[in-house]
C-alpha positions as CSV (number, residue, x, y, z in Angstrom):
1,M,-48.4,53.5,43.9
2,V,-45.0,52.6,45.1
3,Q,-44.6,48.9,45.9
4,K,-42.9,48.0,49.1
5,R,-40.0,45.6,48.8
6,N,-39.7,43.0,51.4
7,P,-36.3,42.9,53.1
8,P,-34.0,39.9,52.1
9,A,-34.3,36.9,54.4
10,P,-31.4,36.5,56.7
11,R,-28.8,33.9,55.8
12,A,-28.8,30.7,57.9
13,R,-25.9,30.4,60.2
14,P,-23.8,27.2,59.6
15,E,-24.5,24.4,61.9
16,A,-22.0,23.9,64.7
17,A,-21.1,20.5,63.3
18,S,-20.0,22.0,60.1
19,L,-17.6,24.3,61.9
20,K,-15.5,21.3,63.1
21,P,-12.2,21.1,61.3
22,A,-11.7,18.1,59.1
23,K,-9.8,15.1,60.5
24,P,-6.2,15.1,59.4
25,Q,-5.3,12.3,56.9
26,P,-2.3,10.2,57.6
27,A,0.7,11.3,55.6
28,K,1.7,9.1,52.7
29,P,5.1,7.6,53.0
30,Q,7.6,9.5,50.8
31,P,10.3,7.8,48.8
32,P,13.8,8.2,50.2
33,A,16.0,10.9,48.8
34,G,17.5,10.0,45.4
35,G,14.4,8.6,43.8
36,A,11.9,5.8,44.1
37,P,12.9,2.7,46.1
38,P,14.6,-0.1,44.0
39,K,12.3,-2.9,42.9
40,R,13.1,-6.3,44.2
41,R,13.8,-8.9,41.5
42,G,12.8,-12.5,41.6
43,R,10.7,-14.2,44.2
44,P,10.8,-13.4,47.9
45,R,12.8,-15.6,50.2
46,A,10.0,-18.0,50.8
47,Y,12.1,-21.0,49.7
48,E,13.9,-23.6,51.9
49,P,17.6,-23.3,51.3
50,D,18.4,-26.9,52.4
51,V,15.8,-28.3,50.0
52,A,17.0,-26.1,47.1
53,L,20.6,-27.1,47.7
54,S,19.7,-30.8,47.9
55,R,17.9,-30.6,44.6
56,A,20.7,-28.7,42.9
57,L,23.1,-31.3,44.3
58,D,21.2,-34.1,42.6
59,V,21.5,-32.3,39.3
60,F,25.2,-31.5,39.6
61,W,26.0,-35.0,40.9
62,K,24.2,-36.6,38.0
63,D,25.4,-34.5,35.1
64,G,28.5,-32.6,36.4
65,F,29.1,-28.9,36.5
66,A,29.7,-28.2,32.8
67,A,26.7,-30.2,31.5
68,T,24.3,-28.6,34.0
69,S,22.5,-25.4,32.8
70,L,20.8,-22.7,34.8
71,D,17.5,-23.8,33.3
72,D,18.2,-27.3,34.7
73,L,18.9,-25.9,38.1
74,S,15.8,-23.6,37.9
75,A,13.6,-26.5,37.0
76,A,15.0,-28.7,39.8
77,T,14.8,-26.1,42.5
78,G,11.5,-24.4,41.4
79,M,13.3,-21.1,41.5
80,N,13.7,-18.7,38.6
81,R,17.1,-17.3,37.6
82,P,16.9,-14.1,39.5
83,S,15.9,-16.0,42.6
84,L,18.8,-18.4,42.2
85,Y,21.3,-15.5,41.8
86,G,19.8,-13.7,44.8
87,A,20.0,-16.7,47.0
88,F,23.2,-18.5,46.0
89,G,25.1,-16.3,43.6
90,D,26.2,-17.5,40.1
91,K,26.4,-21.1,39.0
92,R,29.9,-21.7,40.3
93,E,29.0,-20.3,43.8
94,L,25.9,-22.6,43.8
95,Y,28.2,-25.5,43.0
96,K,30.4,-24.7,45.9
97,K,27.5,-24.4,48.2
98,T,26.1,-27.8,47.1
99,Y,29.5,-29.4,47.6
100,E,29.6,-28.0,51.1
101,S,26.1,-29.4,51.7
102,Y,27.2,-32.8,50.4
103,R,30.3,-32.8,52.7
104,N,28.2,-32.0,55.7
105,R,25.8,-34.9,54.9
106,A,28.6,-37.3,54.2
107,R,30.5,-36.2,57.4
108,A,27.4,-36.8,59.5
109,R,26.9,-40.4,58.1
110,M,30.6,-41.3,58.4
111,S,31.0,-39.8,61.8
112,E,28.1,-42.0,63.0
113,A,29.7,-45.1,61.4
114,F,33.2,-44.4,62.9
115,A,31.7,-43.8,66.3
116,A,30.5,-47.4,66.6
117,D,32.5,-49.6,69.1
118,M,33.4,-52.6,67.0
119,P,36.4,-54.8,66.2
120,L,38.5,-53.5,63.2
121,R,37.3,-55.9,60.5
122,P,33.5,-55.6,61.0
123,M,34.0,-51.9,61.5
124,L,35.7,-51.5,58.1
125,L,33.1,-53.6,56.4
126,R,30.3,-51.5,58.0
127,I,32.0,-48.3,56.7
128,Y,32.4,-49.6,53.2
129,G,28.8,-50.8,53.2
130,I,27.6,-47.4,54.0
131,A,29.8,-45.9,51.3
132,L,28.5,-48.3,48.7
133,D,24.9,-47.5,49.7
134,M,25.7,-43.8,48.9
135,Y,27.7,-44.4,45.7
136,L,25.2,-46.8,44.2
137,S,22.2,-44.5,44.9
138,G,20.6,-42.1,42.4
139,E,17.3,-42.2,40.4
140,G,19.2,-42.2,37.1
141,G,21.7,-44.8,38.2
142,P,24.8,-45.1,40.4
143,R,26.4,-41.7,41.0
144,G,29.6,-42.5,42.8
145,C,31.2,-40.0,45.2
146,F,30.6,-36.3,44.7
147,T,34.0,-35.5,46.2
148,V,35.8,-37.8,43.8
149,M,33.9,-36.5,40.8
150,T,34.7,-32.9,41.8
151,A,38.3,-33.8,42.4
152,T,38.7,-34.9,38.7
153,S,36.7,-32.0,37.2
154,E,36.2,-28.6,38.8
155,A,38.9,-28.9,41.4
156,V,41.4,-28.9,38.5
157,F,40.5,-25.4,37.5
158,D,39.1,-23.7,40.6
159,P,41.4,-23.1,43.6
160,D,38.5,-22.6,46.0
161,I,36.8,-25.8,45.0
162,R,40.2,-27.6,45.1
163,A,40.7,-26.5,48.7
164,L,37.3,-27.9,49.6
165,V,38.1,-31.2,48.0
166,V,41.5,-31.5,49.7
167,S,39.9,-30.7,53.0
168,G,37.4,-33.6,52.5
169,L,40.1,-36.0,51.5
170,V,42.3,-35.2,54.5
171,E,39.3,-35.5,56.8
172,M,38.6,-39.0,55.5
173,D,42.3,-39.9,56.1
174,R,42.1,-38.7,59.7
175,F,38.9,-40.7,60.3
176,F,40.7,-43.9,59.2
177,A,44.0,-43.1,61.0
178,R,42.1,-42.7,64.3
179,L,40.3,-46.0,63.6
180,F,43.6,-47.9,63.0
181,K,45.3,-46.3,66.0
182,I,42.5,-47.5,68.3
183,A,42.7,-51.0,66.7
184,Q,46.5,-51.0,67.3
185,E,46.0,-50.0,71.0
186,R,43.6,-52.9,71.4
187,G,46.1,-55.3,70.0
188,E,44.2,-56.0,66.7
189,L,47.2,-54.7,64.7
190,S,50.9,-55.3,65.2
191,A,53.0,-52.7,66.9
192,S,54.9,-52.2,63.7
193,A,51.8,-51.3,61.7
194,D,51.6,-47.6,60.6
195,P,48.1,-46.3,61.2
196,Q,48.6,-43.4,58.7
197,V,49.7,-45.7,55.9
198,L,46.8,-48.0,56.5
199,A,44.5,-44.9,56.6
200,N,45.8,-43.8,53.2
201,L,45.1,-47.3,51.8
202,A,41.6,-47.3,53.3
203,S,40.8,-43.9,51.7
204,A,42.2,-45.1,48.4
205,T,39.8,-48.1,48.6
206,I,36.9,-45.6,49.1
207,H,38.0,-43.6,46.0
208,T,38.3,-46.8,44.0
209,I,34.8,-48.1,44.7
210,A,33.4,-44.7,44.1
211,I,34.8,-44.5,40.6
212,R,33.8,-48.1,39.8
213,A,30.3,-47.5,41.2
214,R,29.8,-44.5,38.9
215,A,31.0,-46.7,36.0
216,Q,28.1,-49.0,37.1
217,M,30.1,-52.0,38.1
218,P,27.9,-54.6,39.9
219,R,27.8,-54.3,43.7
220,A,29.0,-57.9,44.1
221,E,32.2,-57.0,42.3
222,L,32.7,-53.9,44.5
223,E,32.1,-55.9,47.7
224,A,34.6,-58.5,46.6
225,L,37.2,-55.7,46.1
226,V,36.3,-54.3,49.6
227,N,36.7,-57.7,51.2
228,G,40.2,-58.2,49.6
229,A,41.3,-54.7,50.8
230,V,40.0,-55.3,54.3
231,D,41.8,-58.6,54.5
232,V,45.1,-56.7,53.8
233,M,44.3,-53.8,56.2
234,A,43.1,-55.9,59.1
235,R,46.4,-57.9,59.0
236,G,48.3,-54.7,59.4
């Protein structure tokens, strides 16, 4: 007998859902022509520039440019070397930026002092008192004036720093010259007094107490020096 073969079962048709095209996947970003994007070095700009400059200033002001290392600056600011370079440039550029920061702070304090409406003698004593507060400050001892310290060190070798220092010295002379001019107009100084000469003397007194403060002379001796200088200047 011949056995009958059953016909093959019909293949199931694919469900309608399986006929839907697959959802397109978002394209992956491609690197720009020329290779992979450059890697960023150092930490991101999550620092506070003013705070970092203030901490770097403290180190430079205490130890000077030559004795301050990049490791010292890194420890003080909390920024590693690549971050320091990325934010401020090399050590010398950082020094210049800290000096500019110092000048802005000193200018703000002195501008406030010079803006007071007072007779000449108490006005001068007020200004020198503020200066002594600044020059005798510092966790490691009196620091003097950053401008005077820079004038006798880095300004000797670096024209850019020297220009910044000269600008600061001239600005101080102008502050005092305006003060003496106003005093002369009020009749506190004789008509023959030269406001510019007195201004130069007043600035020289600032520089003197700055140097002596850094040499850790007692405040009482510095105040005695100031009182003698003010006696001379107030007489015109």
